[in-house]
N, C-alpha and C positions, 0 to 999 in steps of 0.2 A: 692837031690839038696840042696845046702846051701841057707840061706836067701839072701846072696849077689847075687847068681845066679838068684833068683826069683825076687828080688826087683830091681836089676840093670836095666833090660829091661823095667820094669814098670816105673821107674823113668825117664829113657831116653825118653820114649814115652810121658808120661804126661807132663814133663817139655818142651819138644820140641813142642808139640801141643799148649801149652799155650803161648809160647814165640813168639813175632812178628819177632825177629831177632835171627839168630845164627851166631857165628863167625866160619868161615871155613878156615883152613890152608891146602894148598897143599904142594908145595915145596918152597914156598916163604912166605911173610907176610900174616897173616890172614886178611880176609875181613868180614865185617858184611853183611849178605845176608838175604833178606826176603825169606820166604819159606812157604811151606804147608806140613803138615804131612799127608800122605796118604798110607794106607795099609803097615804099618811097616817101612816107610822110609820118609826122608825129601826130598821134591822135590824143585828144584831151576831152574830158567831160567835166562839166561844172555848172555853176550858177544856179544850183537847185538846193533844196533842203538836204543837209548832210553831205554835201559835196563841196569841192574846192571852189573858191570864188575865182572867176576868170578876170584878167585885167580889162580895164575899160578900153573900148575901141576895137575889140575883136569882133568884127561883123563880117558877113559874107562879102568877099571881094577885097577886104582890107589887107594891109601889109603889116606884118609884125616882125619884131626883132627877137631872135631866139639865141640865147647863150647857153651852151652846154658845159656842165661842170664834170670834173673827173669823179667817178664813183669812189675811187681810193682816197685821193687827197683833198677833194672838194674844190680845187682850183679850176679856173676857166680853161677849156680845151679849144673850143671853136665857137664862133658866132656866125649866124646865118640869117638871111632875110627869108621870111615865109609868106606865101600867099595863104590867106585864111579862107576856108570854105566851111560854112555851117551845113551839116548834113541834115536833111529833112527826116524827121522821125518816121520810122517804119519803112524807109526806102531801102533798096538793096545795099547801097553804100553804107547807110546808117547801120543796118543789121550786121554787115561784115565788121564795121568798126566796133560796135557794141560787143560782138562775140570776142574780139581781141581784148577790149578794155575790161570786161567783166571778169576775165581770168586773172587780171593783175590788180583788181580792186581789193585792197586789204581791209579787213574789219568792216565789211559791209553789214549793216544791221538787218538787211532784207535781201540776202543773196538770191533767193528764189524769184522775187518780184522786182529786182533791181532794174532790168531792162524796161519794164512797163513804167516804172517811176521815172527813169531817165527820159523816156519818150514824152511823158506828161509834164515833167517839171524842170528838166535840165537841157543844156545845150551840148551837143557833141560836135567838136571842131576838128577839121583836118588841116594841119599846118604843113604845106608842101614847100620844100626848099626851092628858092629861085636860083638863078644862074650860078652864083659862086658864094664863097664865104666872105665875111666882112671882117674888118680889123677888130681885134679884141680891144676893149676900152683900156686906156692907159691908166685910169684912176681906179680906186677900189670900189667905187659906186656905193659905198656904205651909206645907209640912210636909216632913220628911225623906222621901226616896224610899222606896217600899215595897220590901220584900225581893223579890229575883228571882234566878233561877239564871243569868240573862243577865249577862255581865260582859265588860269589855274589859281589865281590869287583870290583867296577868300579869308575872312577873319579866322584867326586861330580859335578853335573851340575852347571855352572857358576851362574845361576839365583837363585839357592836354598838358599844361605845365605840371599839374599835380601828378598825373600819370607818369610823366617822364622822370620827375624827381623821385617818385616812389620806386620805379624800376631801378634807378641808379643805386638806391640804398640797399636793395635786396642783394645785389651782386657784390657788395663790399665786405 
C-alpha cells in the first residue's frame, strides 16, 4: 500500500471527527450539515420538522461529495466521496446511529421524544467514505445562500426608535 492509501482514510476520519460541520453535495448545491462520526462513517439526520434540510439527491445507494472544514479556521481540509445509505427506522443500525446523534443534537425542543420523532418524520443517513480522498476545489465555491424558511429579518417594532433614543438621553 502506498502512503496515500494509508494516510487518506486516516485524514478523512480524523478531520471529519473534529469538524462540527461538513459540506455535503448530492445532485444539487452543497449544504452544511452537522454530523457525528461513528464506526467509519459520518451520520446525519434531517428533512423533518425542526431538523436540518438535507441536500437533494441523497438517496439510498447514491454517491455524495463531502468536504470537511477545519473547526479552527473554517478552511477546507479534505474532500471525499461517500456512499449514502439510508437507515431504516427502528433497525439495529438506525438505533446505534440515533444513540450517537441524539447526544450531539444541540437545542432539541423535545430531547425525550426526539428518537421517535426522527423515526416518524426524519431521515437518518450514513455517509461511508469510498476508496480515497478527492481533490479540493480550486475555486471558493461561494454562492448565494439557499432558500430557507428560517429568517431573522422582521420589521422593526414602531416603538423601538423611541426606546433607543430615550435610553441614550438618560445616560448623557
